C-alpha positions as CSV (number, residue, x, y, z in Angstrom):
1,M,-9.1,-7.4,-52.6
2,S,-10.1,-3.8,-51.9
3,E,-7.7,-1.1,-50.7
4,T,-9.5,-1.2,-47.4
5,S,-9.1,-4.9,-47.1
6,N,-5.3,-4.6,-47.8
7,I,-4.9,-1.8,-45.1
8,V,-6.8,-3.8,-42.5
9,A,-5.1,-7.1,-43.3
10,Q,-1.7,-5.5,-43.2
11,S,-2.4,-3.9,-39.8
12,Y,-4.0,-7.0,-38.3
13,N,-1.3,-9.5,-39.5
14,S,1.9,-7.5,-39.0
15,P,3.9,-6.8,-35.8
16,P,3.4,-3.5,-34.0
17,K,5.4,-0.5,-35.3
18,Y,5.7,1.2,-31.9
19,T,7.7,1.0,-28.7
20,E,5.6,0.4,-25.6
21,I,6.0,2.6,-22.5
22,Q,3.5,0.4,-20.7
23,T,1.9,-2.9,-21.7
24,G,0.2,-2.2,-25.1
25,L,0.7,1.5,-24.9
26,P,2.6,3.3,-27.7
27,E,5.2,5.9,-26.5
28,D,3.5,8.6,-28.6
29,Y,-0.1,7.4,-27.9
30,Q,-1.4,10.9,-27.3
31,D,-0.7,11.7,-31.0
32,I,-2.8,8.7,-32.1
33,K,-6.3,10.1,-32.5
34,T,-8.1,8.2,-35.3
35,L,-8.8,4.7,-36.4
36,G,-6.5,5.3,-39.3
37,D,-3.7,6.1,-36.9
38,L,-4.2,2.8,-35.1
39,L,-4.2,0.9,-38.4
40,A,-1.0,2.7,-39.5
41,I,1.0,1.5,-36.4
42,N,-0.5,-2.1,-36.5
43,Y,-1.9,-1.5,-33.0
44,K,-2.5,-4.6,-30.9
45,L,-5.0,-4.6,-28.0
46,V,-3.7,-6.5,-24.9
47,G,-6.2,-8.2,-22.7
48,V,-6.9,-7.0,-19.2
49,K,-5.3,-9.8,-17.3
50,Q,-2.2,-9.7,-19.4
51,Q,-2.1,-5.9,-18.8
52,L,-2.2,-6.5,-15.1
53,R,0.4,-9.2,-15.2
54,R,2.9,-7.5,-17.5
55,N,2.6,-4.1,-15.9
56,L,3.1,-5.7,-12.4
57,I,6.2,-7.5,-13.7
58,S,7.6,-4.1,-15.0
59,L,7.0,-2.5,-11.7
60,I,8.7,-5.4,-9.9
61,Y,11.7,-5.0,-12.2
62,S,11.9,-1.3,-11.7
63,G,11.4,-1.3,-7.9
64,K,8.6,1.3,-8.2
65,P,5.5,1.0,-5.9
66,K,3.1,-1.6,-7.2
67,Y,0.1,-0.6,-5.0
68,P,0.8,3.0,-3.9
69,G,-1.2,4.0,-0.8
70,I,-1.8,0.5,0.5
71,V,-0.4,0.5,4.0
72,G,0.4,-2.4,6.3
73,F,-0.1,-5.3,3.9
74,E,3.5,-5.8,2.8
75,D,4.0,-9.2,4.5
76,D,0.9,-11.0,3.5
77,V,-1.8,-9.4,1.4
78,I,0.5,-7.8,-1.2
79,P,2.5,-11.0,-1.9
80,A,-0.9,-12.8,-2.3
81,L,-2.1,-10.1,-4.7
82,D,1.2,-10.5,-6.7
83,R,0.7,-14.2,-7.0
84,A,-2.9,-13.9,-8.1
85,I,-2.2,-11.2,-10.7
86,L,0.8,-13.1,-12.1
87,S,-1.5,-16.1,-12.3
88,C,-4.2,-14.1,-14.1
89,H,-6.8,-15.0,-11.5
90,D,-10.1,-13.4,-10.7
91,I,-9.9,-12.4,-7.0
92,F,-12.1,-12.7,-3.9
93,L,-11.1,-10.2,-1.2
94,V,-12.4,-11.3,2.2
95,G,-12.2,-8.9,5.2
96,Q,-14.1,-6.9,7.8
97,I,-15.4,-3.4,7.2
98,G,-12.8,-0.8,6.7
99,Q,-9.9,-3.1,5.6
100,A,-9.2,-1.3,2.3
101,K,-10.7,-4.1,0.1
102,T,-12.2,-1.7,-2.5
103,K,-9.3,0.6,-2.2
104,I,-7.0,-2.2,-3.2
105,V,-9.1,-2.8,-6.4
106,E,-9.2,0.9,-7.2
107,T,-5.4,1.1,-6.8
108,I,-4.9,-1.9,-9.1
109,S,-7.1,-0.3,-11.8
110,K,-5.2,3.0,-11.5
111,N,-1.7,1.5,-11.4
112,L,-1.7,-1.8,-13.3
113,L,-4.0,-1.1,-16.3
114,S,-2.7,0.7,-19.4
115,P,-4.7,3.3,-21.3
116,I,-6.4,1.8,-24.3
117,P,-7.9,3.4,-27.4
118,V,-11.7,3.4,-27.6
119,I,-14.1,4.9,-30.1
120,K,-15.1,8.4,-28.8
121,N,-18.1,8.5,-26.4
122,S,-18.4,4.8,-26.2
123,I,-19.9,3.6,-22.9
124,T,-18.8,0.0,-23.4
125,N,-15.1,0.9,-24.1
126,D,-15.3,-0.2,-27.7
127,C,-11.9,-0.6,-29.2
128,P,-11.9,-0.8,-33.0
129,M,-9.5,-3.8,-32.7
130,D,-12.3,-5.7,-30.9
131,L,-13.7,-6.3,-34.3
132,P,-12.6,-9.3,-36.4
133,E,-10.8,-8.3,-39.5
134,N,-13.6,-9.0,-41.9
135,E,-16.2,-7.1,-39.8
136,L,-14.0,-4.0,-39.6
137,V,-13.5,-4.1,-43.4
138,S,-17.3,-4.4,-43.9
139,L,-17.9,-1.3,-41.7
140,L,-15.2,0.7,-43.4
141,D,-16.8,-0.2,-46.8
142,D,-20.2,0.6,-45.4
143,K,-21.5,-2.9,-45.8
144,E,-23.6,-5.1,-43.5
145,P,-21.4,-7.6,-41.7
146,N,-22.2,-11.2,-42.3
147,N,-22.7,-12.7,-38.9
148,S,-23.5,-16.4,-38.7
149,S,-23.0,-16.5,-34.9
150,P,-23.4,-12.8,-33.8
151,K,-21.2,-11.5,-31.0
152,F,-21.2,-8.0,-29.4
153,Y,-17.9,-6.6,-30.6
154,V,-18.8,-2.9,-30.5
155,S,-22.1,-1.1,-29.8
156,P,-24.4,-0.1,-32.7
157,E,-23.4,3.6,-32.0
158,S,-19.7,2.8,-32.4
159,A,-20.3,0.8,-35.5
160,A,-22.3,3.7,-37.0
161,Q,-19.3,6.1,-36.2
162,I,-17.0,3.8,-38.2
163,R,-19.4,3.6,-41.1
164,D,-19.9,7.4,-41.2
165,N,-16.3,8.5,-40.6
166,K,-14.2,5.6,-41.9
167,Q,-10.5,5.8,-41.0
168,E,-11.2,9.3,-39.6
169,T,-13.2,7.8,-36.8
170,Q,-12.1,9.6,-33.6
171,I,-10.7,7.5,-30.8
172,E,-9.7,8.5,-27.2
173,W,-7.3,6.9,-24.7
174,V,-9.1,5.7,-21.6
175,E,-7.2,5.3,-18.4
176,G,-7.5,2.2,-16.3
177,K,-9.2,4.1,-13.5
178,D,-12.0,5.0,-15.9
179,R,-12.5,1.3,-16.9
180,Y,-13.1,0.4,-13.3
181,K,-16.7,-0.4,-12.5
182,Y,-17.7,-0.6,-8.8
183,V,-21.1,-2.2,-7.9
184,L,-22.3,-2.4,-4.3
185,A,-24.4,-5.6,-4.0
186,T,-27.7,-4.6,-2.6
187,P,-31.1,-6.4,-2.6
188,D,-32.4,-4.1,-5.3
189,I,-29.6,-4.9,-7.8
190,S,-31.2,-6.8,-10.7
191,V,-29.9,-9.3,-13.2
192,K,-30.7,-6.6,-15.8
193,D,-28.4,-4.2,-14.0
194,L,-25.6,-6.6,-14.4
195,V,-26.1,-8.0,-17.9
196,G,-28.2,-5.3,-19.6
197,Y,-31.7,-5.3,-21.0
198,I,-34.1,-4.5,-23.9
199,D,-34.6,-0.7,-23.8
200,A,-38.3,-0.1,-24.6
201,V,-37.6,3.6,-25.2
202,K,-35.2,2.7,-28.1
203,V,-37.7,0.3,-29.5
204,A,-40.5,2.9,-29.4
205,K,-38.5,5.9,-30.6
206,K,-36.4,4.3,-33.3
207,G,-38.8,1.7,-34.5
208,I,-36.2,-1.0,-33.8
209,E,-37.1,-4.7,-33.8
210,M,-37.3,-5.8,-30.2
211,Y,-34.6,-8.5,-30.4
212,K,-32.2,-6.5,-32.6
213,I,-28.9,-5.5,-30.9
214,D,-29.8,-1.9,-31.5
215,S,-32.4,-2.2,-28.7
216,Y,-29.9,-3.4,-26.1
217,S,-28.8,-1.1,-23.2
218,P,-25.6,-2.4,-21.6
219,G,-25.4,-3.4,-18.0
220,Q,-22.6,-3.0,-15.5
221,L,-20.6,-5.9,-16.9
222,M,-20.3,-4.5,-20.4
223,Q,-19.6,-1.0,-19.1
224,A,-16.5,-2.6,-17.4
225,K,-15.3,-4.0,-20.8
226,H,-11.5,-4.1,-21.0
227,G,-11.4,-3.1,-17.3
228,I,-12.0,-4.3,-13.8
229,F,-15.5,-5.2,-12.5
230,C,-15.6,-5.1,-8.7
231,I,-18.7,-6.3,-6.9
232,D,-18.7,-5.3,-3.3
233,E,-20.3,-7.6,-0.7
234,L,-20.9,-10.4,-3.1
235,P,-22.9,-12.6,-0.6
236,V,-25.7,-10.0,-0.5
237,L,-26.6,-11.0,-4.1
238,D,-29.2,-13.7,-4.2
239,P,-28.2,-16.9,-6.0
240,R,-30.1,-16.1,-9.3
241,K,-28.0,-12.9,-9.7
242,Q,-24.8,-14.7,-8.7
243,V,-25.5,-17.1,-11.6
244,S,-25.3,-14.2,-14.0
245,L,-21.6,-13.8,-13.0
246,L,-20.9,-17.5,-13.3
247,S,-20.7,-17.7,-17.1
248,V,-18.4,-14.7,-17.2
249,L,-16.0,-16.5,-14.8
250,Q,-16.4,-19.8,-16.5
251,E,-16.4,-18.9,-20.2
252,G,-15.7,-15.2,-20.3
253,R,-19.1,-14.6,-21.9
254,F,-22.8,-14.3,-21.2
255,T,-26.1,-14.0,-23.0
256,T,-29.1,-12.0,-21.9
257,G,-32.8,-12.4,-22.4
258,S,-33.9,-13.7,-25.8
259,Y,-31.0,-12.0,-27.7
260,P,-29.3,-14.3,-30.1
261,V,-26.1,-12.5,-29.2
262,I,-23.0,-13.4,-27.2
263,F,-21.5,-10.7,-25.0
264,E,-17.8,-10.8,-23.9
265,P,-16.9,-8.2,-21.3
266,K,-13.2,-9.1,-21.4
267,T,-12.9,-7.9,-17.8
268,S,-11.1,-9.0,-14.7
269,L,-13.5,-9.7,-11.9
270,F,-12.9,-8.8,-8.2
271,A,-15.4,-9.5,-5.4
272,T,-15.4,-8.6,-1.7
273,A,-17.1,-10.1,1.3
274,N,-17.2,-9.9,5.1
275,P,-15.9,-13.0,6.8
276,I,-19.2,-13.6,8.5
277,D,-21.0,-13.8,5.1
278,Y,-18.1,-15.6,3.4
279,T,-18.2,-18.5,5.8
280,H,-22.0,-18.8,6.0
281,S,-23.2,-21.8,4.0
282,G,-25.2,-20.8,1.0
283,K,-24.2,-17.1,0.9
284,V,-22.1,-17.5,-2.2
285,I,-23.1,-20.3,-4.6
286,E,-20.6,-23.0,-4.7
287,P,-19.7,-22.9,-8.5
288,L,-19.0,-19.1,-8.2
289,Y,-17.1,-19.5,-5.0
290,D,-14.9,-22.1,-6.6
291,R,-14.3,-20.1,-9.8
292,L,-13.1,-17.0,-8.0
293,K,-9.6,-18.6,-8.1
294,S,-7.7,-16.6,-5.5
295,H,-9.2,-15.9,-2.1
296,I,-7.2,-13.3,-0.2
297,H,-7.9,-12.3,3.4
298,T,-7.3,-8.7,4.5
299,H,-6.8,-7.5,8.0
300,Y,-6.8,-4.3,10.2
301,P,-3.5,-2.5,10.8
302,K,-1.3,-4.5,13.0
303,S,0.7,-1.6,14.4
304,I,-0.1,1.8,15.9
305,E,2.2,3.3,13.2
306,N,0.3,1.8,10.3
307,E,-3.0,2.9,11.9
308,M,-1.6,6.5,12.1
309,L,-0.4,6.4,8.5
310,I,-3.8,5.2,7.2
311,I,-5.7,7.9,9.2
312,L,-3.4,10.6,7.8
313,Q,-3.8,9.2,4.3
314,E,-7.6,9.1,4.3
315,A,-8.7,12.0,6.6
316,N,-9.8,15.3,5.1
317,I,-7.6,17.5,7.2
318,S,-5.6,19.6,4.7
319,K,-5.9,22.9,6.5
320,S,-4.8,21.9,10.0
321,F,-1.7,21.0,12.1
322,I,-1.6,17.5,13.5
323,I,0.9,16.7,16.3
324,S,2.1,13.1,16.5
325,P,1.0,12.3,20.1
326,I,-2.6,13.3,19.3
327,L,-2.6,11.1,16.3
328,K,-1.0,8.3,18.3
329,T,-3.6,8.6,21.0
330,L,-6.4,8.4,18.5
331,S,-4.7,5.3,16.8
332,T,-4.3,3.7,20.2
333,I,-8.0,4.1,21.0
334,I,-8.9,2.2,17.8
335,Q,-6.4,-0.5,18.4
336,K,-7.7,-1.0,22.0
337,A,-11.2,-1.1,20.7
338,R,-10.2,-4.1,18.4
339,K,-9.0,-6.0,21.5
340,S,-11.9,-5.2,23.7
341,H,-14.0,-8.3,24.7
342,E,-17.0,-6.0,25.1
343,I,-17.0,-5.0,21.4
344,N,-18.3,-7.4,18.7
345,Q,-15.0,-8.3,16.9
346,E,-16.8,-10.4,14.3
347,R,-18.4,-7.2,13.0
348,G,-15.0,-5.4,13.4
349,V,-13.8,-1.9,14.3
350,S,-13.2,0.0,11.1
351,V,-10.2,2.2,10.4
352,R,-12.9,4.7,9.4
353,I,-13.5,5.4,13.1
354,G,-10.0,6.8,13.3
355,I,-10.3,8.6,10.0
356,H,-13.6,10.3,10.9
357,G,-12.3,10.8,14.5
358,L,-9.4,12.9,13.3
359,E,-11.7,15.0,11.1
360,L,-13.9,15.6,14.1
361,L,-10.9,16.6,16.3
362,V,-9.9,19.2,13.6
363,G,-13.5,20.4,13.5
364,E,-13.7,20.6,17.3
365,S,-10.5,22.6,17.4
366,E,-12.0,24.9,14.8
367,R,-15.2,25.3,16.6
368,T,-13.7,26.1,20.0
369,R,-10.7,28.3,19.2
370,A,-9.2,28.3,15.7
371,L,-12.1,30.2,14.0
372,S,-12.5,32.8,16.8
373,H,-8.7,33.4,17.0
374,K,-8.1,33.1,13.2
375,I,-5.4,30.4,13.6
376,L,-4.8,27.0,12.1
377,P,-6.8,24.2,13.9
378,V,-4.5,22.1,16.1
379,P,-6.3,19.2,17.9
380,R,-5.3,18.4,21.5
381,L,-6.3,16.3,24.4
382,S,-9.0,18.7,25.6
383,D,-10.9,18.1,22.3
384,M,-11.0,14.3,22.7
385,H,-14.5,14.2,24.3
386,C,-16.1,14.9,20.8
387,L,-15.1,11.4,19.6
388,D,-18.5,10.0,20.9
389,Q,-19.8,10.8,17.4
390,V,-17.6,8.1,15.8
391,A,-18.3,5.2,18.3
392,K,-19.6,3.0,15.4
393,F,-19.3,-0.5,16.7
394,E,-21.5,-3.2,18.3
395,L,-21.4,-4.4,21.8
396,V,-21.6,-8.1,22.8
397,E,-21.5,-8.3,26.7
398,R,-23.8,-5.4,27.5
399,D,-26.9,-4.1,25.9
400,D,-26.0,-2.4,22.6
401,T,-27.2,1.1,23.6
402,I,-25.8,4.5,22.8
403,E,-25.1,5.0,26.5
404,N,-23.2,1.8,26.9
405,R,-21.2,2.4,23.7
406,E,-20.2,5.9,24.9
407,K,-19.3,4.5,28.3
408,I,-17.0,1.9,26.9
409,F,-15.5,4.3,24.3
410,H,-14.8,6.9,27.1
411,E,-13.0,4.1,29.0
412,L,-10.9,3.4,26.0
413,I,-10.2,7.1,25.4
414,D,-9.1,7.5,29.1
415,E,-6.8,4.4,28.9
416,S,-5.2,5.6,25.7
417,I,-4.6,9.2,27.0
418,Q,-3.0,7.8,30.1
419,E,-0.8,5.5,28.2
420,I,0.4,8.1,25.7
421,C,0.9,10.8,28.3
422,L,3.0,8.6,30.4
423,E,5.2,7.8,27.4
424,Y,6.3,11.4,27.5
425,L,7.4,11.1,31.1
426,N,9.2,7.8,30.8
427,D,12.6,9.5,30.9
428,K,11.5,11.6,33.9
429,D,14.1,13.3,36.1
430,V,12.8,12.6,39.7
431,T,14.3,15.9,41.0
432,L,12.6,17.9,38.2
433,L,9.2,16.2,38.9
434,E,9.5,16.9,42.6
435,S,10.3,20.5,41.9
436,I,7.2,20.7,39.7
437,K,5.1,19.3,42.6
438,Q,6.5,22.0,44.9
439,E,5.6,24.7,42.3
440,F,2.0,23.6,42.5
441,Q,1.6,24.2,46.3
442,G,-1.3,26.6,46.6
443,K,-1.4,27.2,42.8
444,T,-3.8,26.0,40.0
445,F,-3.1,25.6,36.3
446,Q,-6.3,26.2,34.3
447,V,-6.9,24.1,31.2
448,S,-9.6,24.8,28.6
449,Q,-10.3,24.0,25.0
450,K,-10.9,27.7,24.5
451,M,-7.4,28.8,25.6
452,I,-4.6,29.2,23.2
453,W,-0.8,29.7,23.7
454,K,-1.0,33.5,23.5
455,N,-4.4,34.8,24.7
456,G,-4.3,37.2,27.6
457,Q,-3.6,36.6,31.3
458,T,-4.9,33.0,31.4
459,S,-3.1,31.9,28.3
460,Y,-0.9,28.8,28.6
461,E,2.2,30.9,27.9
462,N,1.4,33.3,30.8
463,Q,0.4,30.6,33.2
464,L,3.7,28.8,32.6
465,E,5.6,31.9,33.8
466,N,4.4,30.9,37.3
467,F,5.6,27.3,36.9
468,K,9.3,27.6,35.8
469,N,10.1,23.9,36.1
470,L,7.0,22.9,34.3
471,K,7.8,25.3,31.5
472,Y,11.3,23.8,31.3
473,L,9.9,20.3,30.9
474,V,7.5,21.5,28.2
475,E,10.5,23.1,26.3
476,L,12.5,19.9,26.7
477,K,9.7,17.9,25.0
478,V,9.4,20.4,22.1
479,E,12.5,19.0,20.5
480,Q,11.3,15.5,21.0
481,I,8.1,16.4,19.1
482,R,10.1,18.1,16.3
483,S,12.0,14.8,15.9
484,E,8.7,12.7,15.9
485,Q,7.1,15.0,13.3
486,K,10.1,14.7,11.0
487,S,10.2,10.9,11.4
488,L,6.5,10.6,10.7
489,I,6.8,12.7,7.6
490,E,9.6,10.4,6.4
491,K,7.3,7.4,6.9
492,T,4.5,9.0,4.8
493,T,6.8,9.4,1.7
494,P,6.8,5.8,0.4
495,Y,3.0,5.8,0.4
496,H,2.7,9.2,-1.2
497,I,0.7,10.4,1.7
498,D,0.2,14.2,1.9
499,S,2.2,15.3,5.0
500,T,1.3,19.0,4.8
501,S,-0.6,18.8,8.1
502,L,2.5,17.5,9.9
503,I,4.8,20.5,9.0
504,I,5.4,22.8,11.9
505,N,4.7,26.4,10.8
506,E,4.2,29.7,12.7
507,T,0.9,28.7,14.3
508,G,2.2,25.2,15.0
509,E,5.2,26.6,16.9
510,S,3.0,28.1,19.6
511,E,0.1,25.6,19.6
512,L,2.6,22.7,19.7
513,R,3.4,24.0,23.2
514,S,-0.3,24.1,24.1
515,V,-0.6,20.4,23.1
516,L,2.5,19.5,25.1
517,T,1.4,21.4,28.2
518,E,-1.9,19.4,28.3
519,I,0.0,16.1,27.7
520,I,2.5,16.7,30.5
521,L,-0.1,18.0,33.0
522,E,-2.3,14.9,32.3
523,G,0.8,12.6,32.5
524,L,1.6,14.1,36.0
525,R,-1.8,12.8,37.1
526,W,-0.9,9.3,36.3
527,I,2.7,9.0,37.2
528,N,3.7,7.0,40.3
529,P,3.9,8.7,42.7
530,K,1.2,11.0,41.5
531,I,2.2,14.7,41.1
532,L,-1.0,16.4,40.3
533,E,-4.8,16.1,40.7
534,R,-7.3,17.4,38.2
535,K,-10.2,19.4,39.6
536,E,-13.0,21.4,38.1
537,V,-10.8,24.6,38.2
538,G,-7.7,22.9,36.7
539,Y,-4.7,21.0,37.8
540,V,-3.5,21.2,41.4
541,S,-0.9,19.5,43.6
542,A,-1.7,16.0,44.6
C-alpha cells in the first residue's frame, strides 16, 4: 500500500479531528486551504439536506432567528418550513406574486447551509471528498481511475488540478448563498440548460472525443451541486423539461444525451408556482407534483403593521425620513386593494406595489422640494398623487384600462388618507376643534408640495402663526409621532430591518410638523361635523 493510499485511507475511515461551529464546518476552517489540510483533519462532507436539518435544529436550540427578514409568516408558513426541512423534503412553495417565495429560499440558503470546501475555481462546487477513496488515490498518484460505471464526481478541470498539485491543491470555502442557483422558468429554458450539454467548442479546440466527459458543459443542476436549486414558476416549464427534474427528485441523479455518465447534483430542490397554475390540470406533471414532498402555501401580509415592515425592509430609501402615518397610509392602500371586488384577486396585489410606491414617494419629495432646498426627502400626503405609476393590478368588473385602474386606485388612496387622518383626531377635544373652526373664518391655509416648514412668508411655520389653536394641535401630535417612530423602530429589530429612515434628525424635526399639518388639515375635512373645506387656494372654514 502506497503512502498516498495510507494517508487517504486514514482520512476517509477515521473520525473528524475538529470541532464543528456549524454542521460540517471546522472551527478553524479559514486556515484550511489545501487538499492536504482536509485530509489531515479527516474532513467529512455533510449532505445538503442534513446541513439544512442540523443547522435548523441548532438555531431552534439557540433561539436565534431561523429565517431572518421573513415577516408575517410566524404562525403558518414558518412552522411548515420547519417541518419540511426537519423531514429532509424537497419543497414546493405556492403563492401569488410578491409573497416572498424566492426570498424564503434565498434566506434558507444564506442561513441554513454551512460553507463547504471546494477545489478553487470549480463551477460545479467540486469537493475533493466527493471522490471515492480509490479515485482520489489514483488522481494523487497521477493514474487513470478505473471506472466500471462512471459517475461525475468532480469536473475534468478539478481532477487535473489534483493531478498537477497533489495535496497542495488549493481549496476555497464556499458559502451557502453562493451555492444557491435560481432559475426562472421561461419558455426558452431548454433541457440542456438544466442538465448540461456536449460543448462543440471544447470538442473542436481540444480534439476531445465527443462522448468523453471532457466535452461536457454543466447545466444549472450541476452548478447547484451541494446547494439549493430553485426553479421559479415551475408550471411554465413544458412537460418534457419537467421530466428532466423528475429523476433528480426520484433517484438523486440524472443522465444527459448519450453520455455513459451518471450525474448526482446532491442538491435540495425548491420550486414555486402561482395558485392559478398550481391548480390547473396538466401544468405540473403528476409524478413531479407528487415527489415534491412538501407543498407550502404562502400569503400576503395579514396586518397593516407587517405590510409596513416589509415595505421598509425592501424599499431603497436609505437617504430619506419616513414618518409612520405616511407609511401606514401606503400600507392601507395596498391592503384595501386586496379586498377590492373590482381588482382581480386571483392574480393578486403584490407587496411590491407598496415597496415601489414608497420609493416613488421619496423620489417625488426629492423632485418637488428636497433637492431645491437641499434637505432630506420626507414624503407627505401632498405627494400621494404620484402613486399612479405603481397601479400594477388587473381589473375584473370594469374594462382593464389605464384610466379605470387609475380611477379605482385614486378611490383607494382617498379612502386610506381619510381613514388614517381621522385616526389622528380620534381623541379630539370638541372645544379645541370648534376654536380651530373659528380661526378659519375669513382665512385660508395654503398647502403645496413645494412648501416646506421654513420657507418664507407662506411656509407652514409662518402660516401656523395665524392659527394658534391649529398650531397647538400640531404640537400635541408631534409627541404621538415620536412615540410611533420609536415603536416602529423596535418592531424592525427582530427582522434586522434597517431603521435609519425612521430616526428623527434635524431635518425630520421640522418636516415632521409639515407632515402633521397636512394630516390634521385633511382630517378636519372628514371629521363629523366637518370643520374645513378644501378649495383650489387651500383649506378654508366649512
